[in-house]
C-alpha positions as CSV (number, residue, x, y, z in Angstrom):
1,M,-22.8,21.6,5.9
2,S,-25.2,24.2,4.4
3,S,-23.5,26.9,2.3
4,Y,-26.1,29.5,3.3
5,R,-24.1,30.7,6.2
6,R,-21.6,33.1,4.8
7,A,-18.5,32.0,6.8
8,R,-15.8,29.6,5.8
9,L,-12.5,28.1,6.7
10,T,-10.2,27.7,3.7
11,I,-7.3,25.2,3.7
12,S,-4.6,25.7,1.0
13,K,-3.0,22.5,-0.2
14,G,-0.4,24.5,-2.0
15,V,0.8,26.2,1.2
16,L,0.9,22.8,3.0
17,R,3.0,21.4,0.2
18,D,5.4,24.4,0.3
19,N,5.7,24.0,4.0
20,I,6.7,20.4,4.0
21,E,9.2,21.1,1.2
22,A,10.8,23.8,3.3
23,V,11.0,21.4,6.3
24,R,12.6,18.7,4.0
25,R,15.3,21.2,2.9
26,A,16.0,22.2,6.6
27,T,16.3,18.6,7.7
28,R,18.6,17.6,4.9
29,G,17.0,14.3,3.9
30,T,16.2,13.0,7.3
31,R,13.1,10.8,7.4
32,L,10.0,12.8,8.3
33,L,7.2,11.5,10.4
34,A,4.6,14.2,9.6
35,V,2.5,14.9,12.7
36,I,-1.1,15.1,11.6
37,K,-2.8,14.6,15.0
38,A,-5.9,16.6,16.1
39,D,-7.3,16.6,12.5
40,A,-3.9,17.8,11.3
41,Y,-4.0,20.8,13.6
42,G,-7.4,21.7,12.3
43,H,-6.4,21.4,8.6
44,G,-8.1,18.1,7.9
45,L,-6.5,14.7,8.6
46,L,-7.0,13.2,5.2
47,T,-6.3,16.5,3.3
48,A,-3.0,16.8,5.1
49,A,-2.1,13.2,4.7
50,K,-2.7,13.3,0.9
51,V,-0.5,16.4,0.6
52,F,2.3,15.1,2.8
53,A,2.5,11.5,1.8
54,P,4.9,11.9,-1.2
55,Y,7.3,13.8,1.1
56,C,7.4,11.7,4.3
57,Y,8.4,8.3,5.6
58,G,5.2,8.1,7.6
59,F,2.7,9.8,9.9
60,A,2.4,10.4,13.6
61,V,-1.0,10.8,15.2
62,A,-2.3,11.0,18.8
63,T,-4.8,8.2,19.0
64,I,-5.6,4.8,17.5
65,D,-8.8,6.2,16.1
66,E,-6.9,8.7,14.0
67,A,-4.6,5.9,12.8
68,V,-7.6,3.8,11.8
69,R,-9.1,6.6,9.8
70,L,-5.9,6.7,7.8
71,R,-5.9,3.0,7.2
72,E,-9.5,3.0,6.2
73,A,-8.8,5.9,3.7
74,G,-6.2,3.6,2.0
75,F,-2.9,5.1,3.4
76,S,-0.3,2.3,3.7
77,L,2.6,4.4,5.0
78,P,3.8,3.7,8.6
79,V,1.6,5.3,11.2
80,L,2.7,5.8,14.8
81,V,0.4,6.6,17.6
82,L,2.3,8.9,19.9
83,G,0.1,8.9,22.9
84,G,-1.0,6.3,25.4
85,T,-3.3,3.5,24.0
86,P,-5.4,1.1,26.0
87,E,-4.4,-2.6,25.8
88,S,-7.8,-3.3,24.4
89,A,-6.7,-1.6,21.1
90,A,-3.8,-4.1,20.6
91,A,-5.8,-6.3,18.3
92,E,-6.8,-3.4,16.0
93,A,-3.3,-2.1,15.9
94,V,-1.8,-5.5,15.0
95,E,-4.5,-6.2,12.4
96,R,-4.0,-2.8,10.7
97,H,-0.2,-2.7,11.1
98,I,-0.4,0.5,13.2
99,S,2.7,1.3,15.3
100,L,2.0,2.0,19.0
101,A,4.1,3.8,21.6
102,V,5.1,1.1,24.1
103,Y,6.3,2.0,27.6
104,D,4.9,-0.7,29.9
105,R,4.9,-4.5,30.0
106,G,1.2,-4.7,29.9
107,M,1.0,-3.3,26.4
108,L,4.0,-5.3,25.3
109,K,2.3,-8.5,26.5
110,A,-1.0,-7.6,24.8
111,L,0.7,-6.9,21.5
112,Q,2.8,-10.0,21.7
113,A,-0.3,-12.1,22.3
114,E,-2.2,-10.6,19.4
115,A,0.7,-10.8,16.9
116,A,1.4,-14.4,17.9
117,K,-2.3,-15.3,17.4
118,R,-2.2,-13.9,13.9
119,E,1.2,-15.2,13.1
120,T,2.4,-11.7,12.2
121,V,4.5,-8.9,13.7
122,A,3.4,-6.1,16.0
123,H,5.0,-2.7,15.2
124,C,6.1,-0.8,18.2
125,H,8.2,2.3,19.1
126,L,9.7,2.4,22.6
127,K,8.9,5.7,24.3
128,V,11.5,7.1,26.6
129,D,10.7,9.8,29.2
130,T,13.8,12.0,29.3
131,G,12.2,14.9,31.1
132,M,8.7,15.5,29.9
133,S,7.1,13.4,32.8
134,R,4.1,12.5,30.6
135,V,4.4,9.0,29.2
136,G,7.4,6.8,28.6
137,V,9.9,4.6,30.5
138,R,12.5,6.5,32.6
139,P,16.2,5.7,32.0
140,G,17.5,3.3,34.5
141,E,15.5,0.4,36.0
142,E,12.4,1.1,34.0
143,L,14.3,1.1,30.7
144,E,16.2,-2.0,31.6
145,G,13.0,-3.8,32.6
146,I,11.2,-3.1,29.4
147,I,14.2,-4.0,27.3
148,S,14.5,-7.3,29.2
149,A,10.8,-8.0,28.7
150,W,11.1,-7.1,25.0
151,K,13.6,-9.9,24.4
152,D,10.9,-12.4,25.2
153,A,8.3,-10.6,23.0
154,K,9.6,-12.1,19.8
155,A,6.6,-11.0,17.8
156,C,7.0,-7.3,18.8
157,K,9.3,-5.4,16.4
158,M,11.0,-2.5,18.0
159,E,10.6,-0.4,14.9
160,G,11.5,2.8,16.6
161,I,12.6,4.5,19.8
162,F,11.7,8.1,20.6
163,T,11.4,10.8,23.2
164,H,9.7,14.2,23.4
165,F,11.6,17.5,24.2
166,S,9.7,19.5,26.8
167,D,11.2,22.9,26.1
168,S,13.1,23.0,22.8
169,E,14.0,26.7,23.1
170,D,15.9,25.9,26.3
171,E,19.1,24.6,24.7
172,A,20.7,23.4,27.9
173,F,17.8,21.2,29.0
174,T,17.1,20.0,25.5
175,S,20.8,18.9,25.2
176,L,20.4,17.1,28.5
177,Q,17.3,15.3,27.3
178,D,19.0,14.3,24.1
179,F,22.0,13.0,26.1
180,R,19.7,10.8,28.1
181,F,17.9,9.7,24.9
182,E,21.1,8.8,23.1
183,A,22.1,6.7,26.1
184,A,18.8,4.8,25.9
185,V,19.2,4.3,22.2
186,A,22.7,2.9,22.7
187,R,21.3,0.6,25.4
188,A,18.6,-0.8,23.2
189,R,21.0,-1.3,20.3
190,H,23.5,-3.0,22.6
191,E,20.9,-5.6,23.4
192,G,20.5,-6.4,19.7
193,F,17.5,-4.1,18.7
194,R,17.8,-1.8,15.7
195,P,15.2,0.9,16.2
196,M,14.8,4.1,14.2
197,A,15.6,6.9,16.7
198,H,13.6,10.2,16.6
199,A,13.3,13.1,19.0
200,A,13.1,16.5,17.2
201,A,9.8,18.2,16.6
202,S,9.4,21.4,14.6
203,F,11.8,23.8,16.5
204,P,14.9,21.7,16.6
205,A,14.1,20.2,13.2
206,A,13.9,23.6,11.6
207,Q,17.4,24.3,12.9
208,G,18.7,21.0,11.7
209,K,19.4,19.8,15.3
210,Y,18.8,16.5,17.1
211,L,17.7,14.9,13.9
212,H,18.8,11.3,14.6
213,D,17.3,8.8,12.1
214,A,14.0,10.7,11.8
215,C,12.2,13.8,13.1
216,R,8.6,14.7,13.8
217,P,7.6,18.1,12.4
218,G,4.2,19.3,13.4
219,I,3.5,23.0,13.8
220,A,6.0,23.9,11.1
221,L,4.0,22.0,8.5
222,Y,1.1,24.4,9.2
223,G,3.2,27.6,8.9
224,C,3.5,28.7,12.5
225,E,6.0,29.1,15.4
226,V,9.2,28.7,13.4
227,R,8.9,31.2,10.6
228,H,11.8,33.2,12.0
229,I,13.9,30.1,11.2
230,L,12.0,28.9,8.1
231,P,10.8,32.1,6.4
232,D,9.4,30.2,3.4
233,I,6.6,28.6,5.5
234,R,3.1,30.2,5.8
235,P,-0.1,29.6,7.6
236,A,-2.5,27.5,5.4
237,Q,-5.8,28.4,7.1
238,T,-7.9,31.4,6.1
239,L,-11.1,32.3,8.1
240,T,-13.4,34.5,6.1
241,A,-17.0,35.8,6.6
242,W,-19.3,38.1,4.7
243,P,-21.4,40.7,6.5
244,V,-25.1,40.1,7.4
245,R,-25.6,43.8,8.3
246,I,-23.8,47.1,8.0
247,A,-25.3,50.1,9.8
248,W,-24.4,53.5,11.3
249,I,-24.8,54.1,15.0
250,G,-24.4,57.5,16.8
251,A,-21.8,58.7,19.3
252,G,-22.7,57.3,22.7
253,E,-24.4,54.2,21.5
254,P,-23.2,50.8,22.9
255,V,-22.3,47.7,20.9
256,G,-22.7,44.1,22.1
257,Y,-23.4,42.2,25.3
258,G,-22.4,44.0,28.5
259,R,-22.0,47.3,26.5
260,T,-18.3,47.0,26.7
261,F,-17.9,49.3,23.7
262,T,-19.4,52.7,23.4
263,A,-19.1,54.6,20.1
264,Q,-17.1,57.8,20.5
265,R,-18.1,59.1,17.1
266,P,-20.7,58.2,14.5
267,T,-19.6,54.6,13.8
268,R,-20.3,52.2,10.9
269,V,-20.7,48.7,12.3
270,M,-20.3,45.6,10.2
271,T,-21.8,42.4,11.7
272,V,-20.4,39.1,10.4
273,P,-21.6,35.5,11.2
274,V,-18.7,34.1,13.2
275,G,-18.4,33.8,16.9
276,Y,-17.0,31.6,19.7
277,G,-19.4,28.9,18.7
278,D,-17.3,28.6,15.5
279,G,-14.0,28.7,17.4
280,Y,-13.2,32.4,17.2
281,K,-12.2,33.1,20.7
282,R,-14.3,35.3,23.0
283,A,-11.0,36.5,24.5
284,L,-10.4,38.4,21.2
285,S,-13.2,40.8,22.1
286,G,-12.0,44.4,21.7
287,K,-8.5,43.3,20.8
288,A,-8.5,41.7,17.4
289,S,-9.1,43.1,13.9
290,A,-10.3,41.8,10.6
291,L,-9.1,42.7,7.2
292,V,-11.8,44.4,5.1
293,C,-10.9,45.8,1.7
294,G,-7.2,45.3,2.7
295,K,-7.6,47.5,5.8
296,R,-7.7,46.6,9.5
297,A,-11.2,46.9,11.0
298,P,-11.3,46.5,14.8
299,V,-13.5,43.9,16.6
300,I,-15.8,46.0,18.8
301,G,-17.9,44.8,21.7
302,R,-17.9,41.3,22.9
303,V,-17.6,38.4,20.5
304,C,-20.9,36.6,20.6
305,M,-21.5,32.9,20.2
306,D,-22.6,33.3,16.5
307,Q,-21.6,36.8,15.4
308,L,-19.2,39.6,16.0
309,M,-19.1,43.3,15.1
310,L,-16.4,45.3,13.3
311,D,-15.8,49.0,13.1
312,V,-15.6,49.8,9.4
313,T,-16.0,53.5,9.7
314,D,-12.6,54.0,8.1
315,V,-13.3,51.5,5.3
316,P,-16.0,53.5,3.5
317,E,-15.8,51.2,0.4
318,A,-16.9,48.2,2.4
319,D,-20.3,46.9,1.4
320,M,-22.3,43.7,1.8
321,D,-20.2,41.9,-0.7
322,S,-16.9,42.7,1.1
323,P,-15.3,39.7,2.7
324,A,-13.9,40.1,6.2
325,V,-10.7,38.0,6.8
326,L,-10.5,37.2,10.5
327,M,-7.4,35.1,10.0
328,G,-5.3,35.0,6.9
329,A,-4.1,37.4,4.2
330,Q,-5.8,40.1,2.3
331,G,-4.1,42.8,0.3
332,N,-0.7,43.5,1.8
333,D,-1.6,42.4,5.4
334,R,-2.0,39.2,7.2
335,I,-3.5,38.2,10.5
336,T,-1.7,35.1,11.8
337,P,-2.6,32.4,14.3
338,E,0.4,33.7,16.4
339,E,-1.2,37.2,16.5
340,L,-4.5,35.9,17.7
341,A,-2.9,33.5,20.2
342,Q,-0.9,36.4,21.8
343,M,-4.1,38.3,22.3
344,C,-5.7,35.2,24.0
345,D,-2.6,34.4,26.1
346,T,-2.3,31.0,24.4
347,I,-0.4,29.3,21.6
348,P,-1.2,29.2,17.9
349,Y,-1.9,25.4,18.1
350,E,-5.0,26.1,20.2
351,I,-6.2,28.8,17.7
352,M,-5.9,26.5,14.7
353,V,-7.5,23.4,16.2
354,S,-10.5,25.3,17.7
355,F,-12.5,26.0,14.6
356,T,-15.7,23.9,14.5
357,D,-17.6,22.2,11.8
358,R,-20.2,25.0,11.8
359,L,-17.9,26.7,9.4
360,T,-18.0,25.6,5.7
361,R,-14.6,24.1,5.0
362,E,-13.1,24.6,1.5
363,V,-9.9,22.9,0.4
364,V,-8.1,24.8,-2.4
365,E,-4.9,24.4,-4.3
């Protein structure tokens, strides 16, 4: 990526390290499956894996492709693919010792065949659907059926058993899901299996709840959503751009497509080279701010594909060398993924994973 475009996304390894240490303290030594799917929530799959590896039991990803990238990069820790995987990927999973979520007999049969052919073991985690209605076997006949089939799949090791809470902030429903999950774990163990049980993601893990044998922190590792519980965590991404133009316009002059902003006074406009083509949401038009010289400078007019405009009238010291922080900290202020997400009526996850490779990425300590 060329460095001529003056816009970059910085990832702090030190912040990521601080975050996982905070999660370890909260989970009191429980095994951690660090969730690094979706390019580690936009922080870089391999960057996050290198930081988290000394602190966790293994990694959780969404796809077999993400797991293969980890193996090809030399990571030998356990890797679990959380989502659905086609049976055609069974050979790759067995060959590379990648654990797959299993919730149907077809995948179990495919893994058994591949493991038997290679005279090895297929690593599997039984996925139980306790109320998410996404993937997994439902308690009852489906669970009994897969456990019965697993007894004949001698080459498939039930390494783990897990579920996914659908609304961790609803204590009553989460407790019900966990009750169903514990019953499923007990059933599997009654039949002679010894899987590692895991259910909690970031919110319950931060509270030290529903930890079982392991937990799967995700968003907490990246400094969002649970800072009211873990005040030591911080966002690790900083989005910064430098101006390409600063100019005065007169009162009554419009700014941007559709003339959605009209200056009510002589206004100093800073244009920076970041737009929705870089992942900075168009929905932030006329709502968000940037930090310039430690002060808030409102986004004015519509966010363009490649550029946006800031009102720096009240930042007279701003010049062409003044960085505009669109997300991150500057001075005594910080613009968080949560703040931007609220303006877009979405969640911070979407904000963090949206940034494109048009931005120069810089990993710092």
